[in-house]
N, C-alpha and C positions, 0 to 999 in steps of 0.2 A: 414278307421278308423274314427269314428264319432268325430265331433268337440264338445268339452265340454266348459263349461263356464270357466274352469281353463285356457283355451288358451287366454282368453281376459284379458287385464290388469285390475287390481283392480281400482275402482274409486278413492280410496284414493291416490294411486300412481299417477294416471293421474292428479288429482287435485293438488297434491304437485308439480308435474313436471311443470304444467302450471304456478303455482304461482312462482316457482323458476325461470322459464324462463322469467317471466314478470319482475322480479327484477334482475338487473345485479349483479351477485355474484362474489366474488373473486375466484381464482382458487381452493382454498382448499374446499370451500363449493360446488363448481361444482363437484369436485372429490368425495366428500362425497355423493352427490346426485347420481352420477354415480354408486358408490358402493352399495348404497341402492337399486337402480333399478336392478343391477345385482343380488343381493341377493334375491330380490323379484321374479325375473325370475327363479333363481335356485330352489326356493321352488316349482315351477310348474313342475320340471323335474320328470318324472316317470321312474324308472328303470325297465327293463324287468324281467319277471320271468325266472327261470332256463329253463323251457320248451320253452318259447319264444326265449330265447337266443340260445338254440340248434337248433331250427327251422331256425333262422336267419343264423347261421353258416352253416347249411346244404344247404340252398338256395344259399349262396355266393359260397361255394365250388362247387356245381353243375354248377352254372353259369360260374365260372372260368374254369372248366374242359371243358364245351361246347365251350367257346371262344378259349381255347388252341387247341381243336380239329379242329375248323374252321381255325385258323391261320396255324396250321400244314398242313392241306390239301391244303390250298392256297399256302403255301411255296413249297410243293412238286409239285403242278401243275405248278406254275411259273418256278420252276427249270427245270422241264421236258420241258416246252415250250422254255426256253432259250437254253437248250442243243439241242433241235430239230432245232431251228432257226439258231443258231450260230455254231453248231457242237461240237465235242469233243476237239477242239483245233487244232493247226497246225499239219499236218502229218509229221513225221520225216523221 
């Protein structure tokens, strides 16, 4: 994914943050600055299209199925090794 200029903070936000950090503010103005910065970051968020969303879902499901298969095979293999090494339990 290519990096765009939207990923970089706006110069006005950076300038305001530097000016606000230089002057010691009360807790309410620091909270207001934080909320302004959060809202500025939220404006940069891009939601995926329906096609991208379905492709993400398919990738996640395929990955989960592959990992489940690997874990299942390893579980079966280790169970078989344990039964082979320790036997089926005490003979009655």
